[in-house]
C-alpha positions in Angstrom: -14.5 12.4 14.1 -13.1 9.1 13.9 -15.3 5.3 14.4 -14.2 3.6 17.1 -14.4 -0.1 15.5 -12.3 -3.5 15.8 -11.7 -5.5 12.8 -9.9 -8.9 12.1 -7.1 -8.8 10.1 -6.2 -11.2 7.8 -6.4 -15.0 9.6 -7.5 -13.5 13.1 -3.8 -12.4 13.4 -4.0 -8.8 14.4 -6.7 -6.8 14.9 -7.1 -3.0 14.0 -8.4 -0.5 16.7 -8.9 2.6 15.2 -10.5 3.8 12.2 -11.5 7.2 10.1 -13.6 8.5 7.4 -10.4 11.1 6.7 -8.0 9.0 4.8 -5.0 10.9 6.0 -6.1 9.4 9.4 -3.5 7.1 11.1 -4.0 4.0 11.9 -2.6 1.5 14.0 -2.1 -2.5 13.0 -1.1 -4.3 16.2 -1.0 -8.3 17.0 1.1 -10.9 17.7 3.5 -12.4 14.9 2.2 -15.7 14.0 5.1 -17.4 14.4 7.2 -16.4 17.7 4.2 -14.2 19.7 6.2 -10.8 20.3 3.8 -7.8 20.0 4.0 -6.0 16.6 2.6 -2.7 15.7 2.9 -0.8 11.8 1.2 2.5 11.5 -0.5 3.1 8.1 -3.1 5.3 6.5 -6.7 4.4 7.0 -6.5 5.0 2.8 -3.9 3.1 2.0 -4.8 0.3 4.5 -8.2 0.2 2.6 -6.5 -0.2 -0.6 -4.7 -2.7 0.3 -8.3 -4.9 2.4 -9.4 -4.6 -1.4 -6.6 -6.7 -2.7 -4.2 -4.4 -3.6 -0.3 -5.2 -3.2 1.6 -4.2 0.2 4.4 -2.7 -2.4 2.1 -0.9 -4.0 -0.3 0.4 -0.6 2.7 0.8 1.9 5.9 2.4 -0.4 7.0 4.2 2.5 7.2 1.3 5.0 10.4 -1.5 5.3 9.9 -4.8 3.7 9.5 -6.2 7.3 6.4 -4.4 8.0 5.0 -5.1 5.1 5.1 -8.6 5.3 3.8 -8.8 9.1 0.5 -6.8 7.3 0.7 -9.6 4.9 1.6 -13.0 6.6 1.4 -11.9 10.4 5.2 -13.3 10.8 8.1 -10.5 11.9 11.1 -9.3 10.2 13.1 -11.6 12.7 11.1 -14.7 12.6 10.9 -14.2 8.5 15.1 -14.1 8.4 15.2 -16.8 10.6 12.9 -19.0 8.5 14.2 -18.2 5.0 18.1 -17.6 5.5 18.4 -21.5 6.5 16.5 -21.8 2.9 19.5 -19.4 1.1 22.3 -20.7 2.9 21.3 -24.1 1.4 21.1 -22.9 -2.3 
């Protein structure tokens, strides 16, 4: 049986709408990009999300996710904004 809860996820950027006692249960982390405001959604297991929230590294908790989705879980910034922000830094170097 799923527990219906709402969590504030890191700095209030995202909300988690569903959690479960089943560690394989999939949950959706949704929210706007903190930079452009475009809606984002990342699907993860409840067990991996719990490990991440307990301080685990995103690359260890979510190895199956692309880097862009892991970054959204870490910072609330979408892949397009991350690329725009940091491609200028790489060009300068």
